[in-house]
N, C-alpha and C positions, 0 to 999 in steps of 0.2 A: 482434577480442570486446568487445564488449559491456561497460566499464565503470557500475559504476549511482554517484548521490552527490544523498544525501537530502540536504534543508533544509523552511526552516518549523520544527519542532518547536521549539520554548520551557514559559515557563509559565504558565497562563491558569484563571480560575477557570469552577466549575461553572455550567454555560450560556451559559458561552462559546464560541468558536472558534476552531478552528489550519486551516490550508494546509499538508498540506504536499506540499513536489515533489520528483519525485526526474529528475534529470536524467540520459538516457546519453547516452554516446559512441557513435561508429559507425556508420553510415550506416546499414546494417540494420534500423534501430529499430522502425520498420511491422510488421517480422512476426515480433514475440514477444508473445507476451498479457504480460502485466505482474497482476506479487501485490504486494501490501499485507498484516506481516506484521506481528505484535506481541509482541512480551515482558516482558512484570514480570516484577518478583526472585521470588523464588523459586519462580518457574514455569515451566512450557515455550513456548516459539513459538507462537502461533495465528492462529491465518489470520481477515483482515479485511474485504482484496474481493480483482479480481482481473477486468482489464478487459479481451478477445479482442481479436486482431488486428484484427480487423474493427471496432474498434466497438460494434460495436451490441450486444453480450453482455457482459455484465457480472454478477456473485454479491457476497456480501455475506456474512460473518456475522449471524445473528438480532440478536445484540450489540450489532453497531452501524444493523443498515437504520430506513432511516430517518433514518438521524441524520447519517451517512457518506453522501459521492459518489463513486467513485472516478474516472477521463476521462483520457483522452489528445489530447495534442498531437503528430498526429503530423513535425511540423511543424520546430516546435522537440523534438526532439526528449523529451520528459517526462510523466514519467503526474504525475498530482495527485489529494489525496487532501484534498477538503473534510471535516472535522469540522464538525461543529451541536450542541448540547446535548449537552456535551461533561458525562460526570463521574467521578467518583473513580478510577474503577474501568476507566475507560477510562487511567489513567496506567500507561508502559509505553516503553520504547521501540522507536520503530516500524522497520522490512525496508518496504526498497525485496526484488522477485525479479524475477527474469527467465526464460521461455521461450520458445525457440522450435521444443519439443515440442507436437507438437498430443495429444489428449485431448479423455474426453471432458468436458463444464463440472464437473461433478459433483468428479474430479481434483483442478483447478487448486488447490481447499482445502487439498489437501495441500502442508507443504514440498517435501519428496521430487520433487512435480510441476515445481523449478523448477532451474536452474544454476549462476546468476545472481546474486547480492545484494549488495548496499550497504551500507554501514559501521555506518548505519541515526544517531536523532536521538530524543533525550528527549521524554516528551510527557511534561507532570505540568500532572497538574488540580488547584484544590485545593478543597476541598467551603468 
């Protein structure tokens, strides 16, 4: 069973950048589709980005497209979320998620597509 541990969160000014990392245990990391979600206080968890096993297909929420980049290093069992041009509305707890199941690309924006979750890392963007 893969376990996920996020890191890299913190406090940053609007317009700044952060890179989140999600380290996975286990030897089957390359078989997992990985996703990033976020949850702001008082709001539901929302999809941010996903990267499919093959590392070819990625998918982003409209709110982060062009600012965030998801990538993975299968040799390091790690998925990254590079966040640029951060806005105060990006403030949230960011969660890493994983699944070995195969779905149509669009379905990976649903939290129900994932069965493994990290504990989350706080990102705060000040104005």
